[in-house]
C-alpha positions as CSV (number, residue, x, y, z in Angstrom):
1,M,1.6,-9.5,-6.3
2,T,1.5,-8.2,-9.8
3,E,3.4,-5.4,-11.6
4,A,5.6,-3.7,-8.9
5,N,5.2,-0.2,-10.4
6,E,1.4,-0.4,-10.4
7,T,0.7,-1.8,-6.9
8,A,2.1,-1.4,-3.4
9,Q,4.9,-4.0,-2.8
10,L,6.2,-5.4,0.4
11,V,9.5,-7.3,0.5
12,G,11.6,-8.2,3.5
13,C,13.9,-10.8,5.1
14,S,15.8,-11.6,8.3
15,V,19.2,-13.4,8.1
16,T,21.3,-14.9,10.9
17,G,24.5,-13.2,11.7
18,P,27.7,-15.2,11.3
19,K,28.7,-14.8,15.0
20,Y,25.6,-16.7,16.0
21,E,25.7,-19.5,13.4
22,A,28.7,-21.2,14.8
23,S,26.9,-21.5,18.2
24,D,23.7,-22.7,16.4
25,I,21.8,-19.7,18.0
26,P,18.6,-18.9,16.1
27,C,18.1,-15.6,14.4
28,Q,17.0,-13.0,17.1
29,D,15.5,-10.7,14.6
30,S,11.9,-10.9,13.4
31,W,9.5,-9.1,11.1
32,H,5.9,-9.1,10.2
33,G,4.1,-7.2,7.4
34,Y,0.9,-6.9,5.6
35,R,-0.3,-5.5,2.3
36,L,-3.9,-4.6,2.5
37,P,-6.2,-4.7,-0.5
38,E,-6.4,-0.9,-0.6
39,G,-2.7,-0.7,-1.2
40,Q,-1.8,0.1,2.4
41,L,1.3,-1.4,4.1
42,V,2.1,-2.5,7.6
43,I,5.7,-3.3,8.7
44,A,7.0,-4.3,12.1
45,V,10.6,-5.3,12.9
46,G,12.2,-6.4,16.1
47,D,15.8,-7.0,17.1
48,G,16.1,-9.4,19.9
49,L,18.7,-8.5,22.5
50,G,21.7,-10.8,22.5
51,S,21.8,-10.8,26.3
52,S,18.3,-12.1,26.6
53,S,17.9,-15.9,26.6
54,Q,14.6,-15.9,24.7
55,S,15.0,-12.8,22.6
56,E,13.9,-14.5,19.4
57,V,10.6,-15.3,21.1
58,G,10.3,-11.7,22.2
59,S,10.9,-10.2,18.8
60,E,8.5,-12.6,17.2
61,L,5.7,-11.9,19.7
62,A,6.3,-8.1,19.6
63,T,6.3,-7.8,15.8
64,H,3.4,-10.0,15.3
65,K,1.2,-8.2,17.9
66,A,2.2,-4.7,16.6
67,A,1.6,-5.6,13.0
68,T,-1.8,-7.1,13.8
69,E,-2.9,-4.1,15.8
70,L,-1.8,-1.8,13.0
71,K,-3.5,-3.8,10.3
72,A,-6.8,-3.5,12.3
73,Y,-6.2,0.3,12.5
74,L,-5.8,0.8,8.8
75,R,-8.8,-1.3,7.9
76,T,-11.0,1.2,9.8
77,A,-9.1,4.5,9.7
78,G,-9.6,5.7,6.2
79,D,-7.1,8.4,5.4
80,M,-4.8,8.5,8.3
81,S,-3.6,11.8,9.8
82,P,-0.4,12.3,11.8
83,E,-2.3,12.4,15.0
84,S,-4.3,9.3,14.5
85,A,-1.2,7.4,13.1
86,N,0.8,8.4,16.2
87,E,-2.0,7.3,18.5
88,A,-2.3,3.9,16.6
89,L,1.4,3.3,16.7
90,E,1.8,4.0,20.3
91,A,-1.1,1.9,21.1
92,A,0.3,-1.0,19.1
93,F,3.6,-0.7,21.0
94,R,1.8,-0.7,24.3
95,K,0.0,-3.9,23.2
96,A,3.2,-5.5,22.0
97,R,4.8,-4.6,25.3
98,G,1.9,-6.1,27.3
99,T,2.2,-9.3,25.3
100,L,5.8,-9.7,26.5
101,F,4.9,-9.3,30.1
102,E,1.9,-11.7,29.7
103,T,4.2,-14.3,28.1
104,A,7.0,-13.9,30.7
105,E,4.4,-14.6,33.4
106,Q,3.1,-17.6,31.6
107,R,6.7,-18.9,31.3
108,D,7.6,-17.9,34.8
109,I,10.6,-15.9,33.6
110,D,11.7,-12.3,33.9
111,V,10.5,-10.2,31.0
112,S,14.0,-9.2,30.3
113,E,14.6,-12.6,28.9
114,L,12.3,-11.6,26.0
115,G,14.1,-8.4,25.4
116,T,13.7,-6.8,21.9
117,T,13.5,-3.5,20.2
118,L,10.5,-2.6,18.1
119,L,10.2,-0.6,14.9
120,A,6.9,-0.2,13.0
121,A,5.7,1.7,9.9
122,I,2.3,2.1,8.2
123,A,1.9,3.5,4.7
124,G,-0.7,4.3,2.2
125,P,-1.9,6.9,-0.3
126,S,-2.3,9.6,2.5
127,G,1.2,9.2,3.9
128,V,3.8,7.2,5.8
129,A,4.1,7.1,9.5
130,G,6.7,5.3,11.7
131,A,7.7,4.8,15.2
132,V,10.7,3.2,16.9
133,V,11.8,2.1,20.4
134,G,15.5,1.2,20.4
135,D,18.1,1.2,17.6
136,G,17.8,0.3,14.0
137,G,15.9,2.8,11.8
138,I,13.2,3.8,9.4
139,V,14.0,5.6,6.2
140,C,11.5,7.1,3.7
141,N,11.8,7.5,0.0
142,V,10.5,10.8,-1.4
143,Q,10.7,10.6,-5.1
144,G,14.1,9.1,-5.1
145,S,15.5,11.1,-2.2
146,Y,16.1,9.2,1.1
147,E,15.8,10.7,4.5
148,P,15.2,9.4,8.1
149,L,11.6,9.1,8.8
150,V,12.4,9.0,12.6
151,A,15.7,10.1,14.2
152,R,18.3,7.6,15.3
153,E,18.1,6.6,19.0
154,M,21.7,7.8,19.6
155,E,20.7,11.3,18.5
156,T,17.7,11.7,20.8
157,V,18.3,9.5,23.8
158,D,21.0,9.7,26.5
159,L,22.2,6.1,26.4
160,A,24.3,4.5,29.1
161,A,26.9,3.2,26.6
162,P,27.5,3.3,22.8
163,R,26.0,-0.3,22.4
164,Y,23.2,0.2,24.8
165,T,19.7,0.5,23.6
166,Y,16.2,0.6,25.1
167,P,14.1,-2.6,24.6
168,I,10.4,-2.3,24.5
169,H,9.9,-3.9,27.9
170,H,12.1,-1.3,29.7
171,E,10.2,0.8,32.2
172,E,11.5,4.0,30.5
173,W,10.7,2.8,27.0
174,L,8.9,6.0,26.1
175,D,12.2,7.9,26.5
176,S,13.2,6.1,23.3
177,Y,9.9,6.2,21.5
178,R,10.2,8.3,18.3
179,F,7.4,9.0,15.8
180,D,7.2,10.9,12.6
181,Y,5.1,11.2,9.5
182,S,5.5,12.2,5.9
183,D,2.7,12.9,3.4
184,E,5.1,12.8,0.4
185,A,6.9,9.5,0.8
186,N,6.3,6.8,-1.8
187,G,8.5,4.2,-0.1
188,V,9.7,3.1,3.3
189,A,12.5,1.0,4.7
190,V,12.6,-0.6,8.1
191,F,15.8,-2.3,9.4
192,S,17.6,-3.6,12.4
193,D,21.0,-2.3,13.6
194,G,22.8,-5.3,11.9
195,I,23.0,-3.2,8.7
196,E,23.5,0.3,10.3
197,K,27.1,0.5,8.9
198,F,25.6,0.6,5.4
199,T,22.4,2.6,6.1
200,W,23.7,5.6,8.2
201,D,26.4,8.1,7.7
202,G,26.2,9.8,11.1
203,T,22.8,11.5,11.1
204,D,22.5,11.2,7.3
205,V,21.3,8.4,5.1
206,H,23.5,6.4,2.8
207,S,21.4,7.0,-0.3
208,E,23.3,4.5,-2.4
209,F,22.4,1.6,-0.2
210,F,18.6,2.4,-0.5
211,D,18.8,3.2,-4.2
212,A,20.2,-0.4,-4.7
213,A,17.7,-2.0,-2.4
214,F,14.5,-0.3,-3.8
215,S,15.9,-1.0,-7.3
216,L,16.2,-4.7,-6.4
217,V,12.6,-4.8,-5.2
218,R,11.3,-3.2,-8.4
219,E,13.1,-5.7,-10.6
220,F,10.8,-8.6,-9.5
221,S,7.1,-9.0,-10.1
222,E,7.0,-12.0,-7.6
223,V,7.6,-11.1,-4.0
224,S,9.1,-14.6,-3.2
225,D,11.8,-14.0,-5.9
226,A,12.5,-10.5,-4.5
227,Q,12.8,-11.8,-1.0
228,E,15.2,-14.6,-2.0
229,E,17.4,-12.2,-3.8
230,L,17.4,-9.7,-0.9
231,K,18.3,-12.6,1.5
232,S,21.1,-13.7,-0.8
233,V,22.5,-10.1,-1.0
234,L,22.5,-9.8,2.8
235,N,24.2,-13.1,3.2
236,K,27.1,-12.1,1.0
237,D,30.1,-9.7,1.6
238,P,30.4,-6.9,2.5
239,Y,27.1,-7.2,4.5
240,R,27.8,-10.6,6.0
241,T,31.2,-10.1,7.5
242,V,31.2,-6.3,8.3
243,S,28.7,-7.0,11.0
244,G,28.4,-10.4,12.7
245,D,24.9,-9.5,13.9
246,D,21.5,-10.7,12.6
247,K,20.2,-8.4,9.8
248,T,16.7,-7.4,8.9
249,L,15.5,-5.2,6.0
250,V,11.9,-4.7,5.0
251,L,11.0,-2.5,2.1
252,G,7.6,-1.0,1.2
253,H,7.2,0.6,-2.2
254,L,4.0,2.5,-2.9
255,P,2.7,3.3,-6.5
256,S,2.9,6.9,-7.6
257,Q,-0.3,8.8,-7.0
258,T,-2.0,10.3,-10.1
């Protein structure tokens, strides 16, 4: 990628939480993203459930499938509308969910062993759309002001316990499905719940965190350099030790429209 202020930029990373490193458990978060030639962006993030024996497989499969489906949608959609974006996102979530069930059958395991949340966003000149099943979040940047693109799960879903979340394979997954759209955003951040202590202040967004994150992205013209710096930051205190969980953060920056 060339000058970050002139082209759409996509930067992200997943890091293993310290509570898993000692047990040599692989990172259960996954993410996939695409930057299309027209400057459109696709982001998918999955947070594998710690109680699922193959959750890292589930999050990898779900994010790859969702991102691939959404890339295909953007290549043919032209200017996306809220209605078409919601239809595409829900369809991608259904495809990702189906992939988990197919894989579970092939492996002769219960699909719950592939348990994962799923978050996805698509962005371009006509707007930014996002959808979530489970915890974590999507925040949009509107000319330097940060706001939730979709509501937190805990605000909209009657959860069984504070640390409970709906994985994408759950039969009632649509209870957690949240979608929204912004035609003003020029940036989007998608993240797993491992960094929620820094991203949320109740129902509000910690703007300082996202100011620093997007500033970091804009400092680098090479995506590989930006990703290494982002990974380094998340592997240091206070982020590393405040939460022992895996952490994923993906940032999409769109050029200003003239």
